[in-house]
C-alpha positions as CSV (number, residue, x, y, z in Angstrom):
1,X,0.0,-0.1,0.0
2,X,1.4,3.3,-0.9
3,X,0.1,6.8,-0.1
4,X,0.7,8.2,-3.5
5,X,0.8,7.4,-7.0
6,X,3.4,9.0,-9.4
7,X,2.1,9.5,-12.9
8,X,4.4,10.4,-15.8
9,X,2.9,13.3,-17.8
10,X,5.0,12.5,-20.9
11,X,7.1,15.7,-20.9
12,X,9.4,14.8,-18.2
13,X,7.1,16.1,-15.4
14,X,5.4,13.9,-12.7
15,X,2.1,14.4,-11.0
16,X,1.6,13.0,-7.5
17,X,-1.9,11.7,-6.4
18,X,-2.5,11.3,-2.7
19,X,-5.4,9.0,-1.5
20,X,-7.6,9.9,1.2
21,X,-5.7,8.3,4.0
22,X,-2.6,10.2,3.0
23,X,-4.5,13.5,2.8
24,X,-5.9,12.9,6.4
25,X,-2.4,12.0,7.7
26,X,-1.0,15.3,6.4
27,X,-3.8,17.4,7.9
28,X,-2.4,17.7,11.4
29,X,0.4,20.0,12.5
30,X,1.5,17.5,15.1
31,X,1.7,14.8,12.5
32,X,3.9,17.2,10.3
33,X,6.0,18.0,13.2
34,X,6.5,14.3,13.9
35,X,7.5,13.7,10.3
36,X,10.2,16.4,10.5
37,X,11.4,15.1,13.7
38,X,11.9,11.6,12.0
39,X,13.7,13.1,8.9
40,X,17.2,12.5,10.1
41,X,16.5,8.9,11.6
42,X,13.8,6.6,12.9
43,X,12.8,7.1,16.4
44,X,10.8,5.6,19.0
45,X,7.4,6.8,20.5
46,X,9.4,7.8,23.7
47,X,11.9,9.7,21.9
48,X,9.4,11.6,19.7
49,X,7.4,12.5,22.7
50,X,10.4,13.8,24.6
51,X,11.6,15.7,21.4
52,X,8.1,17.5,20.9
53,X,6.9,17.6,24.4
54,X,3.7,15.7,23.3
55,X,2.0,12.9,25.4
56,X,3.3,9.3,24.3
57,X,-0.4,8.0,23.7
58,X,-1.0,11.0,21.4
59,X,2.3,10.3,19.5
60,X,1.4,6.8,19.0
61,X,-2.0,7.7,17.9
62,X,-0.5,10.2,15.3
63,X,2.2,7.4,14.1
64,X,-0.7,5.0,13.5
65,X,-2.4,7.6,11.3
66,X,0.9,8.2,9.6
67,X,1.3,4.5,9.1
68,X,-2.1,4.1,7.6
69,X,-1.3,7.0,5.4
70,X,1.9,5.3,4.0
71,X,4.3,7.7,5.6
72,X,6.0,5.7,8.3
73,X,6.7,2.2,8.9
74,X,6.8,0.4,12.2
75,X,9.9,-1.8,12.9
76,X,10.1,-4.8,15.4
77,X,12.3,-2.8,17.8
78,X,9.5,-0.2,18.3
79,X,11.1,2.3,16.0
80,X,9.1,4.2,13.3
């Protein structure tokens, strides 16, 4: 499952189409901040909660939404 489809327009340009879950995942400032915090490396829920001063339960809910939207992946060691 991917959050987006890349479509070649034939002239070297690409168009990105996001599905409903991907758009919903991006519709939160907190989720965007989480994505920014994860940019250099993957992190655990605890690391993100401490870094962003957000409750761990809220971080987990946001990560679940981002996972459903295709923006993050959960690893066995609890990192995203």
